[in-house]
C-alpha positions as CSV (number, residue, x, y, z in Angstrom):
1,M,85.0,78.6,-52.1
2,K,81.4,78.9,-53.3
3,K,80.1,77.2,-50.1
4,M,82.2,79.6,-48.0
5,L,80.8,82.7,-49.8
6,M,77.3,81.4,-49.4
7,L,77.9,80.8,-45.6
8,A,79.3,84.3,-45.3
9,L,76.3,85.9,-47.0
10,M,74.0,83.9,-44.7
11,L,75.8,85.1,-41.6
12,V,75.6,88.7,-42.7
13,A,71.9,88.3,-43.5
14,S,71.2,86.7,-40.2
15,S,72.7,89.6,-38.3
16,A,70.0,91.8,-39.9
17,L,67.1,89.6,-38.8
18,A,64.4,91.3,-36.7
19,V,61.2,90.3,-35.1
20,E,58.0,92.4,-35.0
21,Y,55.8,92.5,-31.9
22,F,52.3,93.9,-31.6
23,Y,50.3,94.6,-28.5
24,G,46.8,96.0,-28.3
25,F,45.8,95.9,-24.6
26,E,43.2,93.3,-25.4
27,D,44.4,91.3,-22.3
28,Q,44.1,94.5,-20.3
29,G,47.8,94.6,-19.4
30,L,49.1,97.7,-17.6
31,P,52.5,99.5,-18.1
32,L,55.6,97.7,-16.9
33,G,56.6,100.7,-14.7
34,Y,56.3,104.4,-14.3
35,Y,58.4,107.5,-13.7
36,G,56.7,110.4,-12.0
37,D,53.0,110.4,-11.0
38,M,50.8,108.9,-13.6
39,N,47.6,106.8,-13.3
40,C,47.0,104.4,-16.1
41,T,43.8,102.3,-16.5
42,I,42.3,100.2,-19.2
43,V,39.3,101.7,-20.9
44,M,36.8,100.9,-23.7
45,D,36.5,104.4,-25.1
46,P,38.3,105.9,-27.0
47,V,39.9,102.9,-28.6
48,Y,41.9,102.8,-31.8
49,A,41.3,99.1,-32.6
50,G,39.9,96.2,-30.7
51,T,38.0,96.6,-27.4
52,Y,40.5,98.2,-25.0
53,A,43.1,101.0,-24.9
54,L,45.3,102.5,-22.2
55,Q,44.2,105.7,-20.5
56,C,47.0,107.7,-18.8
57,E,46.1,110.5,-16.4
58,D,48.8,113.0,-15.4
59,A,48.9,113.0,-11.6
60,A,52.0,115.1,-11.2
61,E,52.2,118.7,-10.0
62,S,55.2,119.2,-12.2
63,G,57.6,117.3,-14.5
64,T,56.9,114.8,-17.3
65,P,55.3,111.5,-16.2
66,Q,56.2,108.4,-18.2
67,A,54.6,105.0,-18.6
68,Y,57.0,102.2,-19.5
69,I,55.3,100.3,-22.3
70,A,58.1,98.1,-23.6
71,W,61.5,96.9,-22.5
72,I,64.1,95.4,-24.8
73,T,67.1,93.6,-23.3
74,G,70.0,91.7,-24.8
75,L,71.0,94.6,-27.2
76,A,74.5,95.3,-28.5
77,D,76.1,98.3,-30.2
78,G,74.8,98.7,-33.8
79,D,71.4,97.0,-33.1
80,V,68.4,98.9,-34.3
81,V,65.0,99.1,-32.5
82,T,61.9,100.7,-33.8
83,A,58.8,101.2,-31.7
84,G,55.5,103.1,-32.1
85,F,52.0,103.4,-30.9
86,W,48.7,105.0,-31.7
87,R,47.9,108.0,-29.4
88,Y,44.8,110.0,-28.8
89,D,44.2,113.6,-27.7
90,D,41.7,116.1,-28.9
91,T,43.4,119.3,-27.9
92,P,45.2,120.8,-30.9
93,G,48.2,122.9,-29.9
94,A,47.5,122.5,-26.1
95,S,47.9,119.9,-23.4
96,P,47.5,117.1,-22.9
97,S,50.0,115.7,-25.4
98,I,51.8,112.4,-25.5
99,R,54.9,111.3,-27.4
100,I,57.2,108.3,-27.7
101,W,60.6,108.5,-25.9
102,G,63.2,106.0,-24.5
103,H,65.9,105.6,-22.0
104,W,68.8,103.2,-21.8
105,N,68.5,100.6,-19.0
106,D,71.5,98.2,-18.8
107,D,70.1,96.3,-15.8
108,P,68.1,93.3,-17.1
109,N,66.7,92.6,-13.7
110,D,65.2,96.1,-12.9
111,I,62.7,97.9,-15.1
112,N,63.5,101.1,-13.1
113,G,67.2,101.0,-14.1
114,Y,68.4,104.2,-15.8
115,A,71.6,104.6,-17.9
116,G,70.7,107.9,-19.7
117,S,68.2,109.2,-22.1
118,A,67.9,107.6,-25.5
119,G,65.9,110.4,-27.0
120,G,62.7,110.0,-29.0
121,Q,60.1,111.7,-31.3
122,D,59.9,115.5,-31.0
123,D,56.4,115.4,-32.5
124,Y,53.6,115.9,-30.0
125,G,50.8,115.0,-32.5
126,P,48.1,117.1,-34.1
127,G,45.7,116.8,-31.1
128,T,42.8,115.9,-33.5
129,G,42.1,112.3,-32.4
130,W,44.1,109.2,-33.1
131,D,47.5,109.4,-34.8
132,Y,50.5,107.1,-35.0
133,T,53.9,108.0,-33.6
134,E,57.1,106.0,-34.1
135,Y,60.8,106.3,-33.5
136,T,64.0,104.3,-34.3
137,W,66.9,104.0,-32.0
138,T,70.4,102.7,-32.9
139,V,72.3,101.2,-29.9
140,S,75.7,102.7,-29.1
141,G,77.9,103.3,-26.0
142,G,77.8,99.7,-24.9
143,H,74.1,99.9,-23.8
144,T,72.3,96.5,-23.5
145,G,68.7,97.6,-22.7
146,L,66.1,100.1,-23.9
147,V,62.9,101.1,-22.2
148,I,60.2,102.6,-24.4
149,E,58.2,105.4,-22.8
150,A,54.8,107.0,-23.4
151,R,55.5,110.5,-22.0
152,T,52.7,112.9,-21.2
153,Y,53.1,116.7,-21.5
154,S,50.2,118.2,-19.5
155,V,49.0,119.4,-16.2
156,A,47.7,117.3,-13.3
157,G,44.3,115.8,-14.2
158,D,44.9,115.8,-18.0
159,T,44.4,112.5,-19.8
160,A,45.7,111.0,-23.0
161,W,45.3,107.5,-24.5
162,I,47.5,105.0,-26.3
163,D,46.7,101.8,-28.2
164,D,48.4,99.2,-30.5
165,I,52.0,99.2,-29.5
166,Y,54.5,98.1,-32.2
167,V,58.1,97.0,-31.5
168,N,60.7,95.8,-34.1
169,A,63.8,94.4,-32.3
170,P,66.8,92.3,-33.4
171,L,66.5,88.5,-33.3
172,N,67.8,87.1,-30.0
173,T,66.8,90.0,-27.8
174,C,64.0,89.8,-25.2
175,V,61.0,92.1,-25.5
176,M,58.6,92.7,-22.6
177,L,55.3,94.2,-23.3
178,P,52.5,95.3,-20.9
179,E,51.1,91.8,-20.4
180,G,54.3,91.1,-18.5
181,D,55.4,88.1,-20.5
182,V,58.9,88.1,-22.0
183,A,58.9,87.3,-25.7
184,T,62.2,85.7,-26.6
185,A,62.6,85.2,-30.4
186,D,63.4,81.5,-31.1
187,G,64.2,82.2,-34.8
188,S,61.2,80.3,-36.2
189,W,60.3,81.7,-39.6
190,S,56.6,82.2,-38.7
191,E,57.7,84.9,-36.2
192,L,59.9,86.8,-38.5
193,K,58.8,89.8,-40.5
194,S,60.7,92.6,-42.3
195,L,63.8,90.5,-42.3
196,F,66.2,92.9,-44.0
């Protein structure tokens, strides 16, 4: 009985395991995809940390351009994903602004798949330089994938910057970041952070 109770506790604990991923554009990776007209390039100034950051210029006459900066697949109802990044703009109360958002994508073979908005952070930032934005999504409705977006709110020609992306996703999901490599958690303890 004691062994069965211990095994049950271990199974419950393992369902809460998560892996943290960090990406800082040091390998000069670009977004995984886009929605709307946006031009993103790697720059050396301004930078939050390291040598490089991502500069996103709004090239749309209207709408809200989006850069897809992370893609999590293999999700199930009840899974929790947290993502964030550092953003920069120096225009308090005016455009350009940038915020974190997401959409469901249940096609693991197409970054451009769309299965509805997943919502995101309503805060546009203070516009006084670098600040950190983060949001947490709980999967429901049978969705299996989530694309994390950096959305700009501006007019054509406006520019905003992001750096140091953070993703916390359940163990046994796949996380793709701008370098284009899929990070599949193998369960090794050295990869695991914030386990419960």
